[in-house]
N, C-alpha and C positions, 0 to 999 in steps of 0.2 A: 736419231741416227741409227740406222739398222745395217748390219753387215753380215755376210755369211762366210763360214770357214770352209765350205765345200760347195756342192751344187745345192743351193737353197731354194726353197719354194714357199711362198707366203701369199697372203691375200693382197693383191695390188691395190693402191689407192683408187684406181678406176676399175669399176666392175667390168668394164668392156675388155680390159686387157687380161688375157689368160695365156701368156706366152712364157715358155721356159727359157731361162738364160743360164748359161754357165758363168759363175761369178768368181773372180779372182779374190785373193786374200787381201782385201782393201777395206778400210773402215768407211770409205766414202761410197762403197758399192751399194746399190739397191736392187736386190734380186726380185724378179717378177715371175710368178708361175701360178698354175692352177692348184688348189688344195687337193684335188684328186691325186696329185703326184707327191703328196707330202711324205710318203714313205722314203723318198730320196733325200730328205733333209737330214743333215747331221747336227748342225747347230746354227744359232743366230747370235748376233750381238747388237745391243742397242743402248742408248743413253736415256736415263730418266732424269729430266731436269728438275731442280728443286722448286722452280716457280710453277710447276704444274702438279695438280693433284692426281690426274690420270693421263696415261699415255697409251694410245691404241698401238699395239705391237704389229698390227696388220697380219697377225698369225691366227688362222682359224683352226681350232683343235677338234679332233674327233672324240667321241666317247671312248674312254679307255686309253687315250694317248698319254704316255708318261714322259715327263720332263724332269731335267735337273736344272735348277736355276742357281747361279752363283753371281755374287755382286761384289764390286770394289768401289772405291771412291769415297768422297766426303761431302757433306752438306753443312753449311754454317748459318746459324741464326744470329742476327746482329745483337749488339749489346743493348740491354735495357736496364731498368732499375734493379731488378732481381739478379740479373746476370750482366754485370758491367763489362766483363771481358768477352761477352758473346759465348756461343756454344757451337763447337764443331764435333761432328759425329759421323760414324760409318753406317752401313746398311742395317745394322741391328737397332739403330735409333738411340734415343735417350731413355734412361730409366724413368718410369712413370713416377710423378710426384703428386702430392695432394691437389695442387692447382690444376692438374690434368683432369680431375674428376668433373670440372665444370666446362670441359670442352667436348666436342663431338668428333671423335676419330672413327674412321671406318672399321678398324679392327681393335676392339676394346682390350684385348689381352696382348697386344704387341707394343713395342716401344714407340714413344713419341718421335715421329720423323723417320721411322723404319720403312724399309722397302716392303710393299704389299702387292697383292695381285687380285684379280677377279676374273671370272669367266662370264662374259656378257656385258652389254653396253647400256644397261638401264638400272633403275633403282631396286630391282628385286635380286640382282646378282649378289651372291654372298662373298664378300672379300675374305682373303686368307693371308696369313703372315708369310713372308718370304725371308727377310733378313739377309744375312750374309750368304746362306746356302739352304736350299730345301729341295725336296723332290715332290712333284705334284702329278696326280693322275686326274685327268678331266672326267668328271662323272657323266657329262653329256656333251654334245657338240656345242661349240660357240666360240666367239672371238675372245682372245686373251688381251687383257689390259694389265699394265703395271702402274703403280702409283706410290705416293708418299703418304704415310699415316700422319697427316697433319691437317690443321684447319686452313680455311681460305686466307685468314689473316697471316698465318705462318708463311704460306706460299708467296704472299706479296713481297716479303722482305728476304726470303731465303736465297742463298747463293750456292752454286756447286751442282753436282750431279752424281748419280750412281751409274756405273757401267755394268750392264747385266749380260751374262752369257747364258743362253738357253740351249741346252742340249736335249735332243730327242732320244730318249732311251727306248721307247716303243711307240711306233706310229699309230697303233690301234688298228681297228678293222676298217674295211672299205664298204661295209654293208650300209644299206639305206638307214637302218635303225641307228647305227653308230654315227651317222652324219646328220641326224635329225636335230635341228637347233632347239635347245631348251627342254628336251625331254621327248617322250614318245608321242606320236600323233594320236588323235582321238580315234578310238575304236569302240564298238559296242561291247558291253559286259553282259552276256546273256544271263548270268546268274542273278543279276539285279532285275527281277521280274516286276511286272505291274502289281501282282498280288503281294509281293514283299514290300513294295513301296507303300501300299495301302496300310500296312501295319506300322509304319514309322510315323510317330506324331509329327505334325507340321511345326509345332512350336514348343519351346520349353516354358517353364513357369517358375515364379519365385516361391519362397517358403510358404506363402499364403495362398498359393494356387492361381495367382494372377498370370495370365499368359504373357510371354515376352518375346525374346529373339526367336527367329525361325531357324529350323534345322536346314542348313544349306550345303552341307558336305557329308558324304559317307566315305569311310575308309574301310578297307578289307586288309586285315593283318593281325598278327599276334600282338600282345601288349608290348613286348620288347621291340618289335618292328615299328610300332606307332611312336614310341618314345625316341627310337633311333632316327626316324625320318625327320622329326621336328628338330632334334639336336643337330643333325647334319645340315639342315636348312638355316641354322642360326636362331631358331626359336628357343626360348628359355622357359623352363617350368616355373610357374609363379609360386610364391609362398602361399601356404594354406591359411595362415593366420597373421594377425598383427604382430604377435610375439615373434613368429618366424621372420617377419619383415624387418623388425628392429634388429634382431640378431644378425641377419644376413647383411643388412645395410652397414652395420658396424664392421663386420668381417671384411666386406668388400672395400670399405674405406681404408681399413688398416692395410689391406693388400693393394691399395691404390687401383681398384677396379671400378668400373661403372656399375651402379646398382640398377638392375633392370627387372627384378623379380617381384615387384610390388603386387600384393595379393589382389584378387578380384572377388566379387560377391558370389555367393553360392546360389546356383539355380538347379532346377530339377528336371529330369526326364526319366521315364520308366520308373517313377516313384523313388529315385535316388539321386543324390547330388553328383555333380560332375566327377568323373574319375581323374581327369587331368585338366589343368589350365595352362595354356601356353601364351607367351607374348613375344612380339617382335617390336622392340621399342627403340626410340632414340634416347641416348643418354641425355641427361638434364631435363628433357621434356617428358620423361616417362610418366609423371603424375598426370599430365594433361593429354598427351597424345601417344597412342600406341596401337598397333595391330594386335588384337588378342582374340582368343577363342576358348571354348570349353568343349571337352570331349567326354561322351558317355558310351560305355559298352552296352550294346543292345542285347536283347535275349536271342538274337538270330545269328546263324552261322552261314557263311558263304564259301563254298568250295573248301570246307574243312577249317576255316579260320573265322574268328569273330568279326562281326560287322559293328563298326563304331559310328556314332552320330556326332556331328560337329555343328556348333552354332558359332559363327565367326562374325565379328563386327570390328569397326575401327573407331576408337575413341578419338574425338577431335576437339574436345573442350569440356566445359561444364554447363549444367542446366539445373533447374529446380526439379526435385523428385516430387511428382504430384501425389504420391502416397503419404508423404510426411513433411513436405516443404523443406526438406534438407537439400544440400547440394549433392549432385550425382554426376556421373560422366554423361556427356552427350555423344551419341554415335553419329557417324556419317549416315544420313538417311538412305543414300544410294548403296545398299549393302552388297550388291553384286560385285562391286569393286573389291571388297574384302575377300569374297569367295575366290575371285580370280587372282588376288595376291597370294592366297594360300596355294592355289593351283600352280602358279609360277614358281614360288619358292620351293615347294616340295618336289615338283616335277624335275627341277634342276639338280636334285641330289643324286640322280641315277638309281634311286630306290623305288621309283614308281614305274611299274611295268605296263600298266594300262590305265587309261583315263577317258572319261566321257562325261557329258552332261545329259541328264534325263529330264524330260518334261513330265509333269504330274497331271493326273486327271482333275485334281482339286488343288491347284497351286495357291500359295500365299503370295499376293502381289502388293498389297498395302496393309499395314497394321501398325500397332504401337507396341513399344517395349513395356515391361512391367512398371517402369518408372514414368511412363507417359510420353516418351519421345516417339516420333513417327518414323517409319521407314518404308521403302518400296523396293520391289524386286521383279525380275522377269519370271520368277517362280520356279526356275530350274534348280536341280540339285547336282552338284559336282560329285562324281564317283572316282576315287583313286584306289587302285589295287596295288598294294606294296609288294616289293620283290620278296620272294619266299625261297631262299636257298642259303646254304652255309656261308657263301661268300658275303652275303649282305650282313650277316651277324658278326663276321670276323673282322670287318673293316672298321 
């Protein structure tokens, strides 16, 4: 249920309709208008039902649009063996318990059953905590969804709803860039020249010099900007050693958090090991299935900032390591999918100012990893130029 407290403008259920209505102060009213006129909006109100994990608010945000979200209401989970009296809670949800570590919730650091949001309608959208009240600024344009931080099993039995008021504090700009869904459109990056690309190794290697994953992404930015864009996109820096992994797993368990930073093996480029390792994993399945990548600082500088090389793959299970017959991770052989996953997640942060795909004179299209698994690609490299201003570092 969506209502407006003034002249409200939102994305209509039918894309054909783009008519502006003046709406009275009624909870049953459904305002219809063009997003181009969203500057006229003052607030919306809608219900998020406990039986649904995600609700499309029908509101399209612009980059830079600022909202205040406040919520009331309660949701009840029925009685079970551990909770014979059932559990009723508000928009901040239930305090996380040890049993929650074996469940997959969209926002790992938010309460179980709490109100959450996301910008975008697909699997690469990064959910964020809302709770009783929060302010949110859209990093890029996209549709706003609200949901409950719960499992599908929770939703099947849950009752109640949260009533959410969404106030527009700043409507953002009406420029084409501010209304580009999912990040900036592709444009050439003249500084990434053919001669520079020839200097970039096509593949990384293991400690014994065996060729492995291909370099499929280039980043332009300072070390701080590289770390920031991955953090903003929900990627986590992985542990560098087994000792680190054990310690962090214990700490995360004590704090009732999902452990997502399992270490990855060391590979080499430019004769040195990766500078960073990042993962975007599912809780519980992190040991078997995760999006992950390694980042190396290259010897080259582009427009005054370092050029970084990335090898990104998606672990989908286990297979035999042909070097030693031990068990190792199996990657999805269609590795271009992981390249585009990185593209989508990072570009939605608002910290990518330019992006493009470049074709190489001598591309890698089929090869094997250092452990013997095969992969294939169209051979293109994704180039992402990170935002380079004081605003980016202060947010």
